[in-house]
N, C-alpha and C positions, 0 to 999 in steps of 0.2 A: 367454789366463791374464791378462792385466791387465785384460780386461773381467769375469770371474769375480770377479777380487780385486775391483775397484771394488763389482759388485752385493753382495759378502759383507760391505764395510765398511758400505754404505749400511744393509743390513739389520742390522748391528749396534749402528750408530747409532741405528736406529730403536728396537729393543727396549731401549737404556737409556734413551732420552728418554721413551719411552711405557712403563710398567712394565706396563700392563695387556696391551698385546699379546704379553708374555712369557706369559701364560697361554693364547693360543693357539697354533694347529698352524701355523705359515707355511710353505709352499714357495714354488717360483718365483712362481706367479700364483694360489696357491688360499691362502685364510684360513680357519679353522677355529677357532671360539671356542666349540665345544659343552662343553667340559671345564671352563669356566671356573666352575662353582658358583653361576651366576645372579648373577655379579661384575658383569655389564654392565649399566647402567640406559641406556648410548645407545651408539652405533655408535663406535667406536675412530676418532680423528679422524686420526692418522697412517697411514692405508692408503695403499698407492702404488695409482696412478693404472693401472697396467696390470695389477690384480687382476683375474681373469675370474669366478672363483668364492667368494664369500663366504657362510660359513654362521655363523649366530648364534643358531643352536639354545638353546634352555633358559636364556635369558637373563630381565631385566627390561626390556629395550626396550619403549618406548611409541609410536614414531616418531613424536616430535614435529618441530619446525620445524627443530631444530638437526640433527637426525637426517637428513632431507630434504636440508639443506643437504651434508651429507658424500656422500649418496649422489649427489648431481648430480655431484659432482668423478669418480666411479667409472664414466665413460661405457662402459668397456670390458667390464663385467659381463656375463656370459652367464648365471650361476646364482644366484641369491638364495634364502638360507633363513632366514625369519624365525621358524619354527615353534616353539612353545611359548614364547611371551613375554607380554607384558602390553598387546598393542594393543587399543585398543578401537574406535577410528573410522579408516577411510581415507578422507583428507580429497582433495579433488580435485587432481590432479596430485603424488600423493607420489611417483612414479616416472618422471616428465616426462622425466628425462634420460638415462634407460637404454633407449636405442633398441636395444642388442643383446642385451638381457636374452632369453633363451629360455626360462626355468624359474622360476618365482616361486611359492614355498611359504610360505602365511602361516596353516596350519593352528592348530590348537588353541591359539589366542590369547581374546580376549574380544571379538572384533568384533560390534559390533550396529548399527553404520550404514556404509554403503558410498555415498558420495558419486558422482553420475553419472559425473563426468569423475575418477576415482580412478585407473584406469588408461591416463588417456591419455598418449600420446608410446610405448606398449609395441608397436611395429609387428611387431616379430619375435617376440612372446610366443608360444608353443606350448602351454604346459603352465602351469595355473593350479589352484593346490589352497587351496581357502577353508573344507575341512571342518572340523569340530568347532568350531563357535564359534556366535555368538547372532544370527544374521544372521534379522531376521523377514520383510524385505521388499528387493527386489531392482529397480531400476528397469529396464525393458525396452532404454535404452540404454546401462547402463553396461557393456556388452562391445560395443558397437558398434567401439570404436577399433580392437580386437583381430582384425584382418584375417587373422591367422596363427594362430588360436587354434584346437587341436585336441583337447586334452585339458581337462574343466572339471570338478572334484571340489567338488560342493557338500553333501556327505553329512554329517549329522547337525547340522543347524542348526535354526531354526525356522519354516522356510519353510511357508506353506499354498498359495501359489498363485505361478506363475512364467510371466510374458508373454514371450515369446520370438519374437524376427523372424526370417522365414523364409531369411534371409539369411546366418545363422548356421550354418557351417560347422564342425560337429565330427565327430570320428571316434569318442570315446568320453566319455561322461557318466555321473557318478555322483549318484544323486538320493535314496539308502535313507537312512533315519533321521530323515526331516522327516513332521512332523504334516498331510500333504497333504489339502486340502478337494477330495473328487473332485465339486464341482458347476462352473457356468459358469465359475469363475474359471479352472479348470483345463483348459478345453476347448482353449485354443491350444497348450498345450503337450503334450496329449494328441493333437491332429493332427498336430503336429509331428514328435515320437517317433514316430509310425506312418508317417509317409510318407518320413521320412529313413531311411537306412542305417546309421545309427552304431549302437555298443554300449551298453548301457545297463548298467552294473556291479552285481552285486547286485540284479537285477531283482525277484528272489523277496522283496525285503525292502523292495522299494520299494511300498508298499500306502497306502491309503486311510485315513485315521483320523476322518475326516468326510465323510458324514452317517454315523449309525451302519447304515443300512442297506446301507452300501457298505465298511463296515469291513473290513481284510483285502482288499480286492481289490486286484489291482495297477491302478496309476494309468494305466498302457496300455490296460489291457483294461476298465475300470469303464465302464458305461454312461452315458454323457451325452446328452441329447439336444439336438441344436443348434437346433430347433425352440422348445423349453422356453428356451433362453438368448435366442433372439430376443425373444420374448416378455417375459421377465423384463427384457430390455435396454431395451427400447421404453418399458416402464413406469418402468423407474430413469430413462429420460430424461424423462419428460412429470414425473415428480416432479420432477427437478431443474431443467426448465422452469418448472415453476409456484411454485419456491421463488424462482427468479432475479427471474420476474416480478412477484411481492409485492416483493420487495426494491428492484426498477427503482421501481416505484409509490411506495414510502415514502422512497427517499431520492434518485432519480435527477432530472434535469431534467425538463420536461414540454414534447416537443416541439411548436409552434405550426404547424398545419397550413394555412398562408395561402398564396395565390397571389402575395403582392407580396414572397415571400421572393428575397434577393439571388441571381441566377445565378451559379454558381463556374464556374472556367476550364474544367473538362470538360462545361458545359453542364447539368449538374443544379443542381436547387436547392439551395442552401444554407439550414439550417434553424437558425432562432434557438430557442435553451433559454430557457425563460420558468420563472421560480420557481411557486411555489405560489400561494395566495392571499395571500400577504405582499405581493406586488406592489401590491395596492390600498391598503392602508395606508401603503406608503411613498410613491404617488402623492397621497393625500390629507394627510398630514404636509407634502410638498412643495408643495403648493398653498396649504396655510394660510402657511406660511412666505413665500413669495413674496407671496401677497397682503398679510398685515402689514407686510413691508417697503415693499411698494408706498404704502401708506396712510403709513407714517411720511414715505417719501421726500417724498410729497406734501405733506404738512403741514409740512416743513421749506422748501421750495421754492417753496410757493404761500402765502405767510400771509395775504394777503387772503382766499382762498377759506375756509382755516382759521379767521379770524374771522368771517365771516359765517356759516359755518357752525355754530358755537357760540355766536352772540353774541345778545343778548336783542331779542325782535322787540316791537317797540313797538306797542302798539293802545291806542285810547282806553276809559278805564275806564266803566262801566256806572255808573248813579246811580239809586237807586230813588225819590228825592224829585222827583215830577213838576214841581213850580215851579223847582226848579234845572235841570229837564229844558228848561222852555220857555226859562228866559232863556239857557240856552248856543245854543240855534240861533236865537233870535232877535238875538243879537249878528251884528256885521259879520264875516265870514269871510275879510277879506283879511288879507294877511300883515303888514299895519301894525296897530298896536296901536287896539282902537275904545275910545272914552270917552264915556260916558252925561251926559246935563243934570246940571249940577251941583245944580239945585235939585231933582232927583229925588232921592228917599231909598233908591231901590232900589242894591244894591251894585252896583262896577264892577266888570266882567269884562274880563278883558285877556287876549288868545292873543296867542302868540307862535310863529311858526313851528310849528303842531301837526301837518304833515306831514313834517317832520325832526327829525332827532336825530342828536346826536354822542357818540360813547360817551366818556365818563371815565377819567381815568387809572386809576381803580381797576374799570374793567369794568362799572360800571352808570350807567343814564342818568337823567338828572334831569327828572323832569317838573314842569314850571313851572305848568302848569293846576293842578295839585293844591295846590302851593304857593300861589297866588294865592287858591283858592277858601277856603283853611283860614284866610287871612290876613283876607278880608271875614267869613268867619263869626265870628271872633272879635272 
């Protein structure tokens, strides 16, 4: 009696603190909020953790992050009804903590995207209802974690094809009301439906929409030639390969097939990636920079070499006057100055170190031969 009284007090306190729960029908382990008149935009916060059945039908729940956080605390749930709400996306790990869940109904929403790991963690799930949504595509691995799934309802969505794995152990499936395209994309599903012993609900209305020649034919019996699919698949793979090769040639590295490549740890030759023709330009620029740097360094460290490189090279000036030419070579060519007879009226020619020169401070060389000749002429 005391235990029942305690639970009654907890239940009354919960109703007082959370008025939203007051709109729901609550029993010992079942919470039903179907008659709340779409007042709920999120899952109630103060639900007891021992709840096993939760029905939130006909509300405005969108299953956002806060809703997933609340669900993570309800680890004892076995049945969850979220049909007729406003869910648009089933994100990864939306029900990850509900490891005891057996029935999940999320029909009559606006679901258009189902992520690959949306049903991860639902190891005991047996019934999944996704009917009357806007699903256009389902990944083949989206149900891979549902090892216990036996009933799947995909009625009235926008599916044109569905790739399913042979390990999928269903007993009942509903596929009616979808615009199925009975071509090669549906061959895997058709083979699976024919080979398995499952029951396809509403089979008479599960028909092809495309192509027009197969319209109204059952997706289970419509003729799809595997040979044509192999040809189409090979053609598609060749097209994809060609496009990939063009992209690789335009954007990827070019591998240099030289025998001098370094050998890796596994005995194979490691290949070095080379850029396109831009590397030749880079090598040219690098060579120019290095050569210019070397010349500047040499000029700074070897001033004597630099001076001889840019200095003026002295040579004897040519004379057009034959008389002056004779006087020049008749004179004494020794290093000491030569003086002619004082009685002779010929001009005196003086040579001083004609084969040596010293640079002046201003960088020019003084030619004393020219000065002496000009003086005598004057």
